Every structure is written in structure tokens, then in C-alpha cells.
N, C-alpha and C positions, 0 to 999 in steps of 0.2 A: 517098677509098678508104683503108682501113687497110692499111699495109704490114706484112709479116712479117719479123722479124729473128730469126736463129738464132745463139745464142751457144754456142760449143764451146770449153770450156776445162776441163782436168782439176782446176782449183782452184776450189772454190765461191766463194771470196772474189773472184776475178777476175770471175766471172759476176755476182756481187752488185754490185760496183763499176760494171760496165758497165751493168747495169740501172738503177742510180741515175742515172748520167750521161745515159742515154737518156731517162729519165723527166723530166729537167729541160728537155728540148726540148718544143716545142709540137706536135711531130708525133704523129699518131695511129698508133701501132704496136702490134703484138701480138708479145710476146717469148717465144721458146722457148729455154730454156737446157738444156744437156747437159754433164755432166762426163765422159761416156763418148763418145769419138769414134766408136766402132763403133755405138753406139745412135743417135747423131746421124746418121751416114751412112745407117743403115737407115730413119730417119724422114724423110729428104729428100723422097721422093715424097709423103708424107703432109702435111708442113708446107709444102712448096713455097715456100721463103723468097725474099724480094726481096733480102735482104742477109745474108751470113754473116760473123760475126766469129770468126776461127779461130785458136786457139793453135797454134803450129808445133811446140812441143816437148811432146809428150804420149806416155804409154805406150800400148801396144797398136797404135796407129795414129797416126803423126805427122801434123801438119798438111799436110806435103808429100805424104805417101801418100794422105791424104784427098782432096787436090786432084787427084792423079794418077788416083785411082779415078773421081772425077767427070768428068775429061777423057776417060777411056776409055769412058765410057758415052755 
């Protein structure tokens, strides 16, 4: 079964590095990367990720706020 990983970081380079590291594993994964935490949050029901790698220090919506919103739902 293919696992879904959501990368949420406002820096493209951080998502790029994470994708390269994940690609080195033998795991079968589908990666969804977002530089906008608001867009990533809106896509949660669509993507339905198995794992989220989340930057905590982002504009618009911090990682902590992202988690709080998830917890509230």
C-alpha cells in the first residue's frame, strides 16, 4: 500500500531536501508538498495523509496553529 506524506514548509528548499531524503528510502510513498500552510490545511481532506512533516515557524499560519486547527476538528 502506498503511503501519503504531506510536506508543509514555507521554504521550497526544505521541501526539496525532504523529498530527496524520502526518495532514498525503499518505501512506496506519494509526496504532496506545500509552501502555503493555509493551502495545505485546506487540502487535508483531499490528500488524507498518513504522515505530515510540518514546519513550525511559518507566516500566515504557524505549525502550532495548524496543529491546533487539526485538533479542534
